[in-house]
N, C-alpha and C positions, 0 to 999 in steps of 0.2 A: 419909253418913259414910264409906262405902267409897271414894268418889272422893277425899276429903281424905286418907285413908290412902295411896292410890296416889300422890298428888301429893307427899307428904312422904317417899316412899321413894327419893328421889334418892340416889345414892351420894355420899359426901362428896367424892370426887375430882372428880366432875362439877361440883359447886358451886364447888370450888376453881378448876377450869379456867375456868368462867364468870367468876368474880371476877378472875382474872389477865388474861383477855382484855379484860374491860371496863376494868380499870385501865390496861392498855397502850394502849387506844384513847384513854382520857382523857389520859394523859401525852403521847401523840402530838399530840392536839388542843391541849394547853397549849403545847407546843414550837412548833407552827405559829403559834399566836397570838402568842407572844413574837417570833418572827421577823418576822411581819407588822407588829407594833407598832414594832419597831426600824426597819424600812423606812419606815414612815410618819413616824417621828421624824426620820430623816435627810432625808426629803423636806420636812418642815416647816422644818427648819433651813436647807435650801437656799433655800426660798421666802422665809423671813423675813430671813435675813442675807446671802444671796447666796453662801454658802460651798458648795464642791463637794468632797465627799470621794470619793476613789477607793478601790476595794477592793484 
């Protein structure tokens, strides 16, 4: 029982920091996924229709 009490004695700031860091990593992963998806979509359009888009 004492081990459970020690585990739950995190300071609320520590849990908040862990949550914010994990949320930031998740958002970064979503942004990278969206960028990769758009690149793949442009590549599919190039292959299917022969269009070439320049940045």
